[in-house]
C-alpha positions in Angstrom: 89.3 107.4 108.4 87.9 105.0 105.8 88.9 104.3 102.3 85.6 105.6 100.9 86.6 109.1 102.2 90.0 109.2 100.5 89.7 106.9 97.4 89.9 108.3 93.9 86.7 108.5 92.2 85.2 108.1 89.6 87.6 105.4 88.8 88.9 105.0 85.1 88.5 101.4 84.0 89.6 99.8 80.8 88.4 96.5 79.0 90.7 93.5 78.9 90.6 93.4 74.9 92.1 96.9 74.6 95.5 96.8 73.0 98.3 97.9 75.4 99.2 100.9 73.2 95.7 102.2 73.7 95.8 101.6 77.4 99.2 103.2 77.9 98.1 106.3 76.0 95.0 106.6 78.3 97.0 106.5 81.3 99.4 109.2 80.1 96.4 111.4 79.2 94.6 110.9 82.6 97.7 111.1 84.6 97.3 107.7 86.2 99.7 104.8 86.7 97.3 101.9 87.2 93.7 101.1 86.4 91.3 98.4 87.1 90.2 96.1 84.1 86.5 95.5 83.8 84.5 93.2 81.5 80.6 93.2 81.6 80.6 95.3 84.7 82.9 92.9 86.7 86.4 93.2 87.9 88.8 90.8 86.1 92.1 92.4 86.7 94.3 95.3 87.4 97.1 96.8 85.0 99.9 99.3 85.7 101.9 101.5 83.4 104.8 99.5 84.3 103.0 96.3 83.0 102.4 97.9 79.9 105.9 99.4 79.4 107.4 96.0 80.2 105.4 94.6 77.3 106.7 96.9 74.9 109.8 96.3 72.7 113.3 97.3 73.5 114.5 100.5 72.2 117.4 98.5 70.5 115.0 96.1 68.7 116.0 95.5 65.1 112.2 95.5 64.3 111.0 98.4 62.1 108.5 100.8 63.3 105.6 99.3 61.2 106.5 95.9 62.5 106.6 97.0 66.1 103.1 98.8 65.9 101.7 95.8 64.2 103.0 93.5 67.0 101.9 96.0 69.7 98.5 96.3 68.2 98.0 92.5 68.7 98.9 92.6 72.4 96.0 93.1 74.6 95.5 94.3 78.5 94.4 90.8 79.2 97.9 89.3 78.3 99.8 91.6 80.8 97.2 92.4 83.8 97.3 90.9 87.1 94.3 88.6 87.2 94.2 87.9 91.0 93.5 91.3 92.3 93.4 92.3 95.9 90.6 94.6 96.8 89.0 96.5 99.8 85.5 98.0 100.4 84.7 101.7 101.2 84.3 101.0 104.9 87.8 99.4 105.2 89.9 101.3 107.4 92.6 103.3 105.6 95.6 101.9 107.7 94.3 98.4 106.8 94.5 99.3 103.1 98.0 100.8 103.6 98.9 97.4 105.5 97.7 95.3 102.5 99.6 97.5 99.9 103.0 97.6 102.2 102.8 93.8 102.8 102.2 92.8 99.3 104.3 95.6 97.6 101.4 96.9 95.4 100.5 100.4 94.6 96.7 100.4 94.5 93.6 98.4 95.4 90.3 98.6 93.4 87.4 99.6 96.0 84.4 97.4 95.5 80.7 97.7 96.3 78.1 94.9 95.8 80.7 93.4 93.2 81.4 96.4 91.3 84.3 98.9 91.2 83.6 102.4 92.6 87.0 103.6 93.2 90.7 103.0 93.8 92.8 103.7 96.6 96.6 104.3 95.7 100.1 105.2 97.1 99.4 108.7 95.9 96.1 108.8 98.1 98.1 107.7 101.0 101.0 110.3 100.4 98.5 113.0 100.4 97.0 111.8 103.7 100.5 111.6 105.2 101.2 115.1 104.4 98.0 116.1 106.0 98.6 114.0 109.2 102.1 115.9 109.6 100.8 119.2 108.8 103.1 119.5 105.8 101.3 122.4 104.2 101.1 124.5 107.1 103.7 126.6 108.9 104.8 126.3 112.5 107.2 124.9 114.9 107.9 121.3 114.2 109.2 119.0 116.8 110.3 115.3 117.0 110.7 114.0 120.7 111.4 110.8 122.3 109.4 109.6 125.0 109.0 106.9 127.4 106.1 104.4 126.2 104.0 104.9 129.5 100.6 106.1 130.3 100.1 109.9 130.5 103.2 111.0 128.3 101.1 112.2 125.4 99.0 114.2 127.9 102.1 115.8 129.3 102.9 117.2 126.0 99.6 118.5 125.0 99.2 120.2 128.4 102.7 121.7 128.3 101.8 123.4 124.8 98.4 124.2 125.6 99.6 125.9 128.7 101.7 128.3 126.8 98.8 129.1 124.6 100.1 127.0 121.7 97.8 125.4 119.0 98.5 121.9 117.5 98.6 121.6 113.8 99.6 118.1 113.7 100.5 115.1 116.1 101.9 111.7 115.2 103.2 108.7 117.1 105.8 106.3 115.9 107.9 103.4 117.1 110.9 104.5 119.1 114.5 103.3 118.4 114.6 101.1 121.6 112.1 98.9 123.5 109.5 100.9 125.5 110.0 104.2 123.7 107.9 106.1 121.2 108.9 109.0 118.8 106.4 111.8 118.8 106.3 114.4 115.9 104.0 117.3 116.3 103.7 120.8 114.9 102.2 123.8 116.6 101.4 127.4 115.6 101.3 130.6 118.1 104.5 129.7 119.8 108.2 130.5 119.1 110.9 128.0 118.7 112.4 128.8 122.3 108.7 128.8 123.7 108.2 125.1 122.5 111.7 124.0 123.7 111.1 125.4 127.3 107.7 123.8 127.4 108.7 120.3 126.5 112.4 119.9 127.8 111.2 119.0 131.3 108.7 116.2 130.4 110.5 114.3 127.5 113.4 111.9 127.3 115.0 113.8 124.4 114.3 116.4 121.7 115.4 114.7 118.6 114.6 117.6 116.2 113.1 121.1 116.7 112.7 123.5 113.7 110.5 126.2 112.0 108.8 124.3 109.2 
């Protein structure tokens, strides 16, 4: 899966000279938490609602409402945005974008094509994909099992479920709690809880969790 298939588009951008009050109102109206900052068609920064809120006066300030509004209208996006922006392209693998975001503790990446912003990939987009990968919106029997990290283990699970005429909704593999093990989480339909348990018990190291979900 590539970023271009999961990014949010068309992307809402703002100019660097926009007052932070206007930018914050725009974000609230559009239900977004961050947006690229663009000048003359070129990306110059990115700003989040947190950046804008942190630039606002404290509720305990002694300034009057008129004084606050005057000062806030003097503060522009360019003064609070992040100028050194990490970006990706539409053909970047989704897991690479996720790794960049996780490693750098950022919530979104502008997506570029020929020097222009064509979208943005955010943590919300990744969460939606995570829900799909684990079949969170479909009902079935959900199993998490511990297996040895050896060739053929996943094949054994799929064969066991297929042998009972079960149909996979989702299938994911994660690092195990100890060396040379894997945690596998999958969801199937067409089988009962007991049928899934009977199918996988002989071929897995441990059934960590089994439930109707």
